C-alpha positions as CSV (number, residue, x, y, z in Angstrom):
1,X,0.0,-0.2,-0.2
2,X,1.1,3.5,-1.1
3,X,2.3,5.6,1.9
4,X,0.9,8.8,1.6
5,X,2.6,11.0,4.1
6,X,4.6,12.3,1.5
7,X,1.7,14.2,0.3
8,X,0.4,15.2,3.5
9,X,1.7,17.8,5.8
10,X,0.4,18.6,9.3
11,X,-0.5,22.6,7.9
12,X,-3.4,20.5,5.8
13,X,-4.6,18.8,8.8
14,X,-7.4,20.3,10.4
15,X,-10.9,20.2,12.4
16,X,-13.5,21.4,9.8
17,X,-15.4,24.7,11.5
18,X,-18.2,24.8,7.8
19,X,-21.4,22.2,8.8
20,X,-21.7,21.8,5.0
21,X,-20.7,19.8,2.5
22,X,-19.8,22.5,0.2
23,X,-17.6,24.7,2.9
24,X,-16.1,21.4,3.8
25,X,-14.4,21.5,0.8
26,X,-13.4,24.8,0.6
27,X,-12.0,24.7,3.4
28,X,-9.8,21.6,2.5
29,X,-9.2,23.2,-1.1
30,X,-8.1,26.2,0.7
31,X,-5.6,23.7,2.3
32,X,-4.4,22.0,-0.2
33,X,-4.2,25.3,-2.3
34,X,-1.2,26.5,-0.1
35,X,1.1,23.8,-1.3
36,X,3.7,25.0,-4.2
37,X,1.9,22.0,-6.3
38,X,-0.9,23.8,-7.0
39,X,-0.9,26.3,-9.2
40,X,-4.3,27.0,-9.7
41,X,-7.0,26.7,-6.5
42,X,-9.9,28.2,-8.6
43,X,-9.3,25.3,-11.5
44,X,-9.0,22.8,-8.3
45,X,-11.9,23.8,-6.7
46,X,-13.8,24.1,-9.8
47,X,-13.0,20.6,-10.9
48,X,-13.3,19.0,-7.3
49,X,-17.2,20.6,-7.7
50,X,-17.4,19.2,-11.0
51,X,-16.3,15.7,-9.6
52,X,-18.9,15.9,-7.0
53,X,-21.6,16.7,-9.1
54,X,-21.0,13.5,-11.1
55,X,-21.6,11.4,-7.7
56,X,-20.7,12.2,-3.9
57,X,-17.4,11.3,-3.1
58,X,-19.1,10.5,0.4
59,X,-18.8,6.6,0.6
60,X,-19.9,5.7,4.0
61,X,-18.6,5.0,7.2
62,X,-18.3,8.1,7.8
63,X,-15.7,9.0,5.2
64,X,-15.8,11.3,2.2
65,X,-12.5,11.5,-0.3
66,X,-13.2,14.1,-3.1
67,X,-10.3,14.1,-5.6
68,X,-10.0,15.8,-9.0
69,X,-6.6,15.2,-10.8
70,X,-6.2,18.2,-13.5
71,X,-3.0,19.9,-15.2
72,X,-2.0,22.7,-13.0
73,X,-1.6,20.5,-9.7
74,X,1.9,19.4,-10.3
75,X,2.2,16.4,-7.8
76,X,0.0,14.6,-5.2
77,X,-1.6,16.7,-2.4
78,X,-3.6,15.4,0.2
79,X,-5.7,17.6,2.9
80,X,-7.7,16.2,5.7
81,X,-10.5,17.3,7.5
82,X,-12.5,15.8,10.5
83,X,-15.6,16.8,12.1
84,X,-17.1,15.8,15.2
85,X,-20.7,16.9,14.5
86,X,-20.8,15.2,11.1
87,X,-21.6,16.7,7.8
88,X,-24.2,15.8,5.4
89,X,-21.9,15.0,2.1
90,X,-25.0,13.2,0.5
91,X,-22.9,9.9,1.2
92,X,-23.7,6.2,-0.1
93,X,-24.9,5.3,3.3
94,X,-26.7,8.3,4.3
95,X,-24.9,9.0,7.1
96,X,-22.9,12.0,8.5
97,X,-19.2,12.4,7.2
98,X,-16.6,12.6,10.2
99,X,-13.6,12.2,7.9
100,X,-12.8,14.2,4.7
101,X,-9.5,13.7,2.5
102,X,-9.2,15.7,-0.3
103,X,-6.7,14.2,-2.9
104,X,-5.5,16.5,-5.8
105,X,-3.0,15.5,-8.3
106,X,-1.6,16.1,-11.7
107,X,-3.4,15.3,-14.8
108,X,-1.6,12.3,-16.2
109,X,-0.8,10.5,-13.1
110,X,-3.6,7.9,-13.1
111,X,-1.7,4.8,-11.4
112,X,-0.4,6.6,-8.4
113,X,-3.6,8.6,-8.6
114,X,-5.8,5.4,-8.2
115,X,-3.0,4.1,-5.7
116,X,-3.4,6.9,-3.0
117,X,-7.2,6.9,-3.6
118,X,-7.5,2.9,-2.7
119,X,-4.8,3.3,-0.2
120,X,-6.8,6.0,1.6
121,X,-10.3,4.0,1.3
122,X,-8.1,0.7,2.5
123,X,-6.9,2.6,5.0
124,X,-10.1,3.9,6.4
125,X,-12.5,0.6,6.1
126,X,-11.0,0.1,9.7
127,X,-12.9,0.8,12.2
128,X,-10.0,1.7,14.7
129,X,-8.4,3.4,12.2
130,X,-11.3,6.1,12.1
131,X,-11.4,6.2,15.5
132,X,-7.7,7.1,15.4
133,X,-7.9,9.4,13.3
134,X,-10.9,11.1,15.0
135,X,-9.3,11.0,18.4
136,X,-5.5,12.3,17.1
137,X,-4.3,14.8,19.3
138,X,-1.7,16.7,16.6
139,X,-2.2,17.0,12.5
140,X,1.3,14.7,12.9
141,X,-0.6,12.1,15.0
142,X,-3.3,11.8,12.6
143,X,-0.8,11.3,9.5
144,X,0.8,8.5,11.4
145,X,-2.4,6.9,11.8
146,X,-3.2,7.3,8.0
147,X,-0.2,6.2,6.9
148,X,-0.2,3.2,9.3
149,X,3.1,4.4,11.0
């Protein structure tokens, strides 16, 4: 499984303030856009919302993984937001989302994109991991949990 810790920095981990799906996405796009790998935050935001309009990235189990691949992203960037209260993400199981992992990547990197997406999804399928992510006292601890360290 791919180690996402190279794509996820502590400054891109936060407790979400927003109580809506749109607000949560905007918060995470804003964090991702601080990375030098993202040259156009607006294009990233548009791509994430366009992907979301096709089908919710709320995959169930309290998880959402909004994602997009676009040319203005030079390398993979991951941002993570948590919400103790939960956010209506129109998830497949219709339950609130507590962990949102935004993945942005370059348009040409399909294989690595799928590996990162699958790695995050597999890791978060574990209830123990989800609980540890939500209970992580620091961004560094959350990254360690997600990375499996």
